C-alpha positions as YAML, in Angstrom:
chain: A
units: angstrom
residues:
- id: 1
  name: UNK
  ca: [116.63, 40.54, 48.66]
- id: 2
  name: UNK
  ca: [117.21, 38.47, 45.60]
- id: 3
  name: UNK
  ca: [119.62, 39.64, 42.95]
- id: 4
  name: UNK
  ca: [116.86, 40.40, 40.41]
- id: 5
  name: UNK
  ca: [115.53, 43.08, 42.74]
- id: 6
  name: UNK
  ca: [119.00, 44.51, 43.29]
- id: 7
  name: UNK
  ca: [119.56, 44.60, 39.55]
- id: 8
  name: UNK
  ca: [116.22, 46.34, 39.03]
- id: 9
  name: UNK
  ca: [117.05, 48.93, 41.70]
- id: 10
  name: UNK
  ca: [120.73, 49.27, 40.83]
- id: 11
  name: UNK
  ca: [120.68, 53.07, 40.58]
- id: 12
  name: UNK
  ca: [119.50, 53.22, 44.19]
- id: 13
  name: UNK
  ca: [121.85, 50.44, 45.31]
- id: 14
  name: UNK
  ca: [124.99, 51.99, 43.78]
- id: 15
  name: UNK
  ca: [125.49, 54.30, 46.76]
- id: 16
  name: UNK
  ca: [125.28, 51.43, 49.21]
- id: 17
  name: UNK
  ca: [127.67, 49.36, 47.11]
- id: 18
  name: UNK
  ca: [130.14, 52.23, 47.00]
- id: 19
  name: UNK
  ca: [129.86, 52.70, 50.76]
- id: 20
  name: UNK
  ca: [130.72, 49.04, 51.27]
- id: 21
  name: UNK
  ca: [133.45, 48.88, 48.64]
- id: 22
  name: UNK
  ca: [135.11, 52.29, 48.58]
- id: 23
  name: UNK
  ca: [137.66, 51.26, 45.97]
- id: 24
  name: UNK
  ca: [134.92, 50.88, 43.36]
- id: 25
  name: UNK
  ca: [134.53, 54.03, 41.30]
- id: 26
  name: UNK
  ca: [131.31, 55.41, 39.88]
- id: 27
  name: UNK
  ca: [132.52, 54.20, 36.48]
- id: 28
  name: UNK
  ca: [133.04, 50.70, 37.89]
- id: 29
  name: UNK
  ca: [129.51, 50.69, 39.28]
- id: 30
  name: UNK
  ca: [128.11, 51.99, 35.98]
- id: 31
  name: UNK
  ca: [129.84, 49.13, 34.15]
- id: 32
  name: UNK
  ca: [128.51, 46.61, 36.70]
- id: 33
  name: UNK
  ca: [124.98, 47.95, 36.11]
- id: 34
  name: UNK
  ca: [123.53, 45.49, 38.61]
- id: 35
  name: UNK
  ca: [125.15, 42.42, 37.04]
- id: 36
  name: UNK
  ca: [126.20, 39.92, 39.73]
- id: 37
  name: UNK
  ca: [129.13, 38.47, 37.77]
- id: 38
  name: UNK
  ca: [130.46, 41.89, 36.76]
- id: 39
  name: UNK
  ca: [130.40, 43.01, 40.39]
- id: 40
  name: UNK
  ca: [132.29, 39.88, 41.41]
- id: 41
  name: UNK
  ca: [134.85, 40.63, 38.70]
- id: 42
  name: UNK
  ca: [135.28, 44.25, 39.76]
- id: 43
  name: UNK
  ca: [135.82, 43.20, 43.38]
- id: 44
  name: UNK
  ca: [138.47, 40.74, 42.23]
- id: 45
  name: UNK
  ca: [140.12, 43.45, 40.16]
- id: 46
  name: UNK
  ca: [140.07, 46.24, 42.77]
- id: 47
  name: UNK
  ca: [140.59, 44.24, 45.95]
- id: 48
  name: UNK
  ca: [142.53, 41.22, 44.70]
- id: 49
  name: UNK
  ca: [139.91, 38.84, 46.07]
- id: 50
  name: UNK
  ca: [139.73, 35.23, 44.98]
- id: 51
  name: UNK
  ca: [136.54, 34.51, 43.05]
- id: 52
  name: UNK
  ca: [134.99, 32.63, 45.99]
- id: 53
  name: UNK
  ca: [135.71, 35.51, 48.37]
- id: 54
  name: UNK
  ca: [134.27, 38.08, 45.96]
- id: 55
  name: UNK
  ca: [131.15, 35.97, 45.47]
- id: 56
  name: UNK
  ca: [130.73, 35.67, 49.24]
- id: 57
  name: UNK
  ca: [131.02, 39.46, 49.61]
- id: 58
  name: UNK
  ca: [128.40, 40.02, 46.91]
- id: 59
  name: UNK
  ca: [126.08, 37.40, 48.39]
- id: 60
  name: UNK
  ca: [126.41, 39.00, 51.84]
- id: 61
  name: UNK
  ca: [125.61, 42.39, 50.30]
- id: 62
  name: UNK
  ca: [122.53, 40.94, 48.60]
- id: 63
  name: UNK
  ca: [121.37, 39.27, 51.81]
- id: 64
  name: UNK
  ca: [121.48, 42.60, 53.65]
- id: 65
  name: UNK
  ca: [119.53, 44.51, 51.02]
...
């Protein structure tokens, strides 16, 4: 699924994102609001990922959904 579709269905995708990344809070996911770059930033913040690693995680998530 491309990111535009994920962004458009973010309310439905939030649960799946939280299942994958348990350290992200509901508030984090509300702030992300389907924005690719904000999600990458939150993963870096919560998990200490390098930017490339966070982007890979987000891209893998998008590819599965």
